[in-house]
C-alpha positions in Angstrom: 18.1 9.3 9.0 19.2 5.8 7.9 20.3 4.6 4.7 21.8 1.3 3.2 24.7 2.0 1.1 27.2 -0.7 0.1 25.4 -3.4 2.1 25.9 -1.5 5.4 23.3 0.7 7.3 24.6 4.3 7.8 22.7 6.7 10.1 22.8 10.5 10.8 21.0 12.1 13.8 18.7 15.2 13.0 17.5 16.7 16.2 14.3 18.5 15.8 13.5 17.3 12.3 11.3 14.2 11.6 11.8 12.5 8.1 8.9 12.3 5.8 10.7 11.1 2.6 14.0 10.0 1.2 15.2 9.7 -2.4 18.5 8.5 -3.8 20.0 10.7 -6.5 19.7 9.2 -10.0 23.1 10.5 -10.9 25.4 10.5 -7.8 25.8 7.0 -6.0 24.9 7.1 -2.3 23.7 10.9 -2.4 20.3 11.0 -0.6 17.8 13.7 -0.2 15.5 13.9 2.7 12.4 15.9 3.3 12.0 16.8 6.9 9.5 18.6 9.2 9.4 19.9 12.9 6.9 18.3 15.2 6.0 15.6 12.8 4.7 18.3 10.3 1.9 19.5 12.7 3.6 22.7 13.2 7.0 24.6 12.5 9.2 24.6 9.6 11.0 22.1 7.3 14.3 21.2 6.0 15.6 19.5 2.9 18.8 17.7 3.8 21.3 16.5 1.2 23.5 13.5 2.5 26.6 11.7 1.2 28.0 8.4 2.7 31.3 8.4 4.3 33.2 5.9 6.5 31.6 7.2 9.6 28.0 7.0 8.4 26.2 9.8 6.5 27.6 13.3 6.1 25.6 16.3 5.6 26.5 17.9 2.2 24.0 20.8 2.3 20.7 21.7 3.8 17.9 24.1 2.8 15.3 25.5 5.2 11.6 26.2 4.3 8.8 28.0 6.5 6.7 25.0 6.6 7.1 21.1 6.8 8.4 19.5 3.9 6.6 16.1 3.2 8.1 14.7 -0.1 11.1 15.2 -2.4 11.9 14.2 -6.0 15.1 14.5 -8.2 15.3 16.0 -11.4 15.9 13.4 -14.3 18.0 15.8 -16.4 20.1 17.8 -13.8 22.1 16.1 -11.1 21.8 19.2 -8.9 18.0 19.9 -9.1 15.1 18.7 -6.8 11.6 19.6 -6.0 10.2 19.4 -2.5 6.5 19.9 -1.4 5.2 21.5 1.8 2.3 22.2 4.3 1.7 25.5 3.1 0.5 24.3 -0.3 3.5 25.0 -2.4 6.3 23.2 -4.2 9.9 24.4 -4.2 12.5 24.0 -6.9 16.2 23.6 -5.4 19.6 23.6 -6.8 22.2 22.0 -4.6 25.0 23.8 -6.4 23.5 27.3 -5.8 22.3 29.6 -3.0 20.0 28.5 -0.1 16.9 30.1 -1.5 14.7 28.1 -4.0 15.0 28.9 -7.8 11.3 28.9 -7.9 8.2 28.4 -5.8 5.0 27.1 -7.2 1.9 27.8 -5.2 -1.5 26.8 -6.4 -2.8 24.1 -4.2 -5.2 25.4 -1.5 -3.9 23.0 1.1 -1.0 20.8 2.1 0.9 19.2 -0.8 1.7 15.6 0.4 3.4 14.1 -2.8 5.5 15.2 -5.6 7.1 13.0 -8.4 9.3 13.8 -11.4 8.7 11.8 -14.6 11.3 9.2 -15.4 10.4 8.7 -19.0 12.6 10.2 -21.7 11.3 13.0 -23.8 9.4 14.7 -21.1 10.1 16.9 -18.0 6.9 16.7 -16.1 6.2 17.0 -12.4 2.9 15.7 -10.7 1.9 16.8 -7.2 -1.0 15.5 -4.9 -2.7 17.6 -2.2 -5.0 17.5 0.7 -7.3 19.7 -1.6 -8.2 16.5 -3.5 -6.5 17.7 -6.6 -3.6 16.6 -8.7 -1.5 19.1 -10.4 0.8 18.8 -13.5 3.7 21.0 -13.7 6.5 21.7 -16.3 9.4 23.1 -13.9 10.4 25.8 -16.6 6.9 27.3 -16.4 5.7 29.3 -13.5 2.3 27.7 -13.4 0.6 24.3 -13.5 -0.2 22.9 -16.9 -3.3 20.9 -15.8 -5.4 20.1 -12.7 -7.0 16.7 -12.2 -10.0 16.3 -10.2 -12.0 13.1 -9.1 -10.8 12.0 -5.7 -13.2 12.5 -2.8 -10.6 12.9 -0.1 -7.1 13.7 0.6 -4.5 12.6 -2.0 -1.6 11.0 -0.1 0.5 9.6 -3.2 1.1 10.5 -6.7 3.7 8.7 -8.9 4.5 8.4 -12.5 4.7 5.2 -14.5 8.3 4.3 -15.4 7.2 2.8 -18.5 4.3 4.7 -20.0 4.6 8.3 -20.9 2.3 10.8 -19.6 0.6 8.1 -17.2 0.6 8.3 -13.4 -1.1 6.8 -10.4 -2.6 8.3 -7.3 -3.8 6.9 -4.0 -6.2 8.7 -1.7 -8.2 8.7 1.6 -11.2 7.8 -0.6 -10.0 4.2 -0.6 -9.2 4.3 -4.4 -6.2 3.9 -6.5 -6.5 5.9 -9.7 -4.6 5.7 -13.1 -4.5 8.9 -15.0 -3.5 10.0 -18.6 -2.3 13.6 -19.0 -3.2 13.4 -22.9 -6.9 12.6 -21.8 -6.7 15.0 -19.1 -8.9 12.5 -17.1 -8.9 9.2 -15.0 -8.4 6.0 -17.0 -9.0 3.4 -14.1 -10.6 3.7 -10.7 -9.7 0.8 -8.4 -11.4 0.4 -5.0 -8.2 -0.9 -3.5 -8.9 -1.1 0.3 -11.7 -0.4 2.7 -9.6 2.2 4.4 -7.6 5.1 3.5 -4.8 4.2 0.9 -1.7 6.1 1.9 0.9 4.9 -0.7 1.3 3.4 -4.0 4.2 2.4 -6.2 4.7 0.9 -9.8 6.7 -2.1 -10.5 9.8 -1.2 -12.4 9.9 -4.2 -14.5 6.1 -4.7 -15.4 3.9 -1.9 -16.6 0.7 -3.4 -15.3 1.7 -4.1 -11.8 1.3 -1.7 -8.9 1.3 -1.9 -5.2 -0.7 -0.2 -2.5 -0.5 0.3 1.2 -3.1 1.5 3.6 -4.4 2.3 7.0 -5.7 -1.3 7.2 -2.0 -2.3 7.6 -2.1 -4.4 4.4 -0.1 -4.3 1.1 -2.0 -5.3 -2.2 -0.7 -5.7 -5.7 -2.8 -4.8 -8.7 -2.7 -6.0 -12.3 -4.1 -3.2 -14.4 -5.5 -5.7 -17.0 -7.9 -7.1 -14.2 -8.4 -4.9 -11.3 -11.5 -6.8 -9.9 -9.3 -8.3 -7.1 -5.6 -7.9 -6.1 -3.1 -10.4 -7.3 -1.6 -10.5 -3.9 -2.2 -9.2 -0.3 0.6 -9.0 2.4 -0.1 -8.7 6.0 2.1 -8.2 9.0 2.2 -4.6 10.0 0.3 -3.7 13.0 0.0 0.1 12.1 -0.8 2.1 8.9 1.8 1.7 6.1 2.8 5.2 5.3 5.0 4.5 2.4 5.7 1.6 0.1 8.4 1.1 -2.6 8.6 -1.5 -5.1 12.4 -2.2 -5.6 11.8 -4.9 -8.4 9.0 -7.0 -9.5 9.1 -9.6 -6.6 10.4 -7.4 -3.8 8.3 -4.8 -1.9 9.5 -2.5 0.9 6.8 -1.0 3.3 7.4 1.5 6.0 4.9 1.7 8.8 4.4 5.5 9.8 3.4 4.9 13.5 5.9 2.4 14.5 8.7 3.8 12.3 9.6 0.3 11.2 10.2 -1.0 7.8 9.7 -4.6 6.4 10.9 -6.3 3.3 8.6 -8.6 1.5 9.4 -11.2 -1.2 6.3 -12.1 -3.2 6.2 -14.1 -6.3 3.7 -12.8 -8.7 2.9 -14.7 -11.8 1.1 -12.4 -14.4 -0.5 -13.4 -17.7 2.2 -12.9 -20.6 1.2 -10.7 -23.5 0.4 -12.4 -26.7 2.2 -11.9 -30.0 
């Protein structure tokens, strides 16, 4: 595992575990949660790693084992110790880093692998969204033992689900059916369907500073930016990877980071995007 903390790259070797997702804590500077799996998630178990930076690199703070590969992780927005992971057995696991090694709760409703999980960042709601290979998205309240709602419409595996950091109750999903979809939990249905690529879309992310801008990464090795006010064509396209883009992160409006799964390489892109300004 590698992380950039304080301008320096820090590394921790994890023999027998392959990283699928990494998220920094919103509370503790430098603390990193990593979802990992044995044998690239094809078989075996998984481990949630909680890492802290030190002078030598990264130090293992705690680890939590699960009986299937872990594919994604997300931190709670109201408790610095709590996280949720998702796994190949179709379940989500609620963990507390200050307590025992067993999960506080396990949510199992998806019929196939759960590849994505995200905790809402908007104030006033504590909701989690998960996306699965069973072609459904589920909405969860971590204090409730079952899902609140199931969203259907995708026609293939769902690889990515992520909340809007601006609009309460709004999230995006990316799928192997080549579409990016925008959903509203209040309407319990899809708001916008974007035929984003002519290939499977593996990842999506929202711009943190513009509620209308998202980016997608796909098997066609391209990144595309989308303005939700006009989705007929992308506002930008970035080319350069030679393998499928497994994960994309938009750190700010003009800067995008993409990770190519098959080559295990990352690239940083700087893209100036001029969007129409709202009228008074």
